[in-house]
C-alpha positions, 0 to 999 in steps of 0.5 A, spaced: 512 611 233 507 610 227 500 612 228 496 606 228 488 605 229 486 602 235 480 600 239 480 605 245 477 600 250 482 595 248 489 598 249 490 602 255 496 607 257 502 605 261 499 605 269 506 609 271 504 615 265 501 621 269 494 622 267 491 629 267 484 626 266 481 620 266 474 618 264 472 611 267 465 608 264 462 615 264 455 616 262 451 622 261 444 621 260 439 627 260 431 628 260 428 628 253 424 634 251 421 630 245 418 624 250 416 625 257 419 620 261 424 618 257 432 620 257 437 621 252 444 618 252 449 623 250 455 619 251 455 612 254 461 608 258 466 613 256 473 610 258 479 615 256 485 618 259 489 624 257 496 624 259 500 630 263 502 635 258 499 631 252 495 635 246 489 631 245 484 633 240 477 630 239 473 629 233 466 626 231 460 627 227 455 633 229 452 632 236 456 626 238 457 629 245 464 632 244 462 638 248 459 634 253 465 630 255 469 637 256 463 639 260 464 633 264 472 635 265 470 642 267 466 639 272 460 643 269 456 636 268 456 631 273 456 624 270 450 620 270 454 614 272 462 613 272 467 617 274 472 623 272 479 623 275 483 629 275 491 627 276 489 621 280 483 624 284 476 623 283 472 629 282 466 628 286 463 635 286 464 642 283 468 645 278 475 642 276 480 647 279 485 645 275 482 647 268 481 653 264 475 653 259 476 656 252 469 656 249 467 657 242 463 663 243 467 669 246 467 669 254 469 676 254 465 681 258 463 687 253 463 692 259 471 691 261 477 692 257 481 687 254 486 688 260 481 688 265 478 681 262 484 678 263 485 681 270 478 679 272 479 671 273 486 673 277 482 677 282 477 672 283 482 668 285 485 672 290 490 676 287 490 684 288 488 688 283 495 691 281 498 684 281 492 682 276 493 688 272 501 687 271 500 679 270 494 681 264 499 686 261 504 680 261 500 676 257 497 681 252 504 682 250 505 674 250 499 674 245 501 679 241 496 685 244 501 689 246 498 696 246 490 694 245 489 693 253 485 699 254 480 697 248 473 694 249 471 687 246 467 691 240 473 695 238 477 688 237 477 684 231 475 676 231 482 674 232 484 679 237 478 677 241 480 670 241 487 672 243 485 675 249 480 669 251 486 665 250 490 670 255 485 670 260 485 662 260 492 662 260 493 667 265 490 663 271 496 658 269 491 652 269 494 645 269 489 643 264 486 647 258 479 645 255 478 648 248 471 647 245 472 649 237 475 656 239 477 658 232 471 656 228 468 662 227 475 665 224 477 666 217 482 661 215 488 666 215 486 668 222 485 661 224 492 659 222 495 664 225 491 663 232 493 655 231 500 657 231 500 662 236 496 656 241 502 651 239 507 657 241 504 658 247 503 651 249 510 649 247 513 653 253 510 649 259 506 643 255 499 644 259 494 638 258 490 640 252 483 637 250 481 640 244 474 639 241 473 640 233 470 638 227 476 640 223 480 634 222 486 638 219 486 642 225 486 636 229 492 633 226 496 639 225 495 641 233 495 634 236 499 629 239 493 624 239 487 624 235 480 620 238 474 619 234 468 619 237 462 614 234 455 617 232 450 619 237 446 617 241 450 613 246 457 616 243 463 613 245 471 613 243 472 608 238 479 609 235 485 613 237 491 615 232 498 617 235 500 624 231 508 623 230 509 629 226 515 633 228 515 639 233 515 645 233 510 645 227 507 651 223 500 648 221 500 651 214 506 648 212 505 641 216 499 640 212 503 639 205 507 634 208 506 626 205 505 624 213 500 629 214 496 626 208 497 619 210 494 621 217 488 625 214 486 619 210 487 614 215 483 618 220 478 620 215 476 613 213 474 612 220 471 618 221 467 618 215 463 612 217 461 615 223 459 622 219 454 618 214 451 614 220 449 620 223 446 623 217 442 617 216 439 617 223 438 624 222 436 626 215 435 633 213 
């Protein structure tokens, strides 16, 4: 299948495809800090689905509501209107218990070791401490942190903390993984290693991933599909591209292929227009 630009609203996925997440007419409006009595619409009438086992990346200009969509998917924000469905069931209130969230900033508790940080969520979900620690140690091995479990976050490098955070999320065995620019603070070499690590772990059980990033190269390297958001306010998906690069992938190598360059040019043509619109609306 070749990648093609499509209107998200115009084309729907087959009805028999199992959807991990489905946004139907989701709008999120918030009270404006600048004008009393006014509201700011972050996202408007969003129609978007994420297939079971799909790696979906969302790109768009700064401040276009990408993180708002993740927060809706996690159940942290209730839409002003519209519905979110999780594996076919509307999420009416509360957290999405099928999802784990990996934030841009470290979410490790500084007073706990890496091992205890990974075990904490398991204990919260009812596991015994012994069972949780055993699982945590397995995940430390899987993410390449064997021998570092007794270290505290301040004793770990940035890349090591990200590995611990990834283990913390995946140890809960979520069906959906929500990721908000998780590698943006890392140096480029560590970032490539973490991207490869994420792909390796994802390939074992193909969880549904929604990955928000400003880095178009990262989005293409990792994803099955890339969705482009319009400039805000009242953001919505305006285009999507199927990423037909062969798997398994190594991000540093895949970015040198002719097909990658073609995809990058096609998506950037759309994304660039929205970035310029965003700059025009919000001059420095």
